[in-house]
C-alpha positions, 0 to 999 in steps of 0.5 A, spaced: 279 122 352 272 122 349 268 128 350 262 124 352 258 131 353 258 132 346 255 125 344 250 126 350 248 133 347 248 130 340 244 124 342 239 128 346 241 124 353 241 126 360 247 122 363 249 122 370 256 122 372 257 114 373 253 113 366 258 118 363 264 115 366 261 108 364 260 110 356 266 114 356 270 107 358 266 103 353 267 108 347 274 108 348 274 100 349 271 100 342 276 105 339 282 101 342 279 094 339 278 097 332 286 099 333 287 092 334 283 090 328 288 095 324 294 090 326 291 084 322 294 082 316 289 082 311 293 082 304 292 075 302 284 075 304 279 076 299 273 080 301 267 076 303 261 080 301 255 074 302 254 069 307 253 062 304 245 060 304 243 067 306 236 070 304 233 076 304 226 076 307 221 082 304 214 082 306 209 083 300 207 090 297 200 090 298 196 096 297 191 097 303 187 102 306 190 109 307 188 115 311 184 120 308 188 127 307 182 131 310 183 127 316 190 128 316 190 136 315 185 137 321 191 140 325 193 145 320 199 148 324 203 141 323 201 141 315 204 146 310 202 145 303 203 137 302 208 136 307 208 135 315 212 140 319 216 136 324 221 138 329 229 138 327 233 132 329 239 133 326 245 138 326 247 142 332 
């Protein structure tokens, strides 16, 4: 059984009981599917790293106008030294 409350807290979500039940069932189905995949015999299958004809599309790195540091540091309580202070979002 999946402890959906743990994941609800980690993801900062507030779920109603119906949503908790649905998501819990969905997660269990996903985990069961991985169990099915583990049963597939892949001993003689070479790893497939690249798809044929795939291309990585990257944008051009263009230098543009940036914000001036003075304008960024007006709100001093959000700025410390050369860094911005942000709310912690990782961990418990």
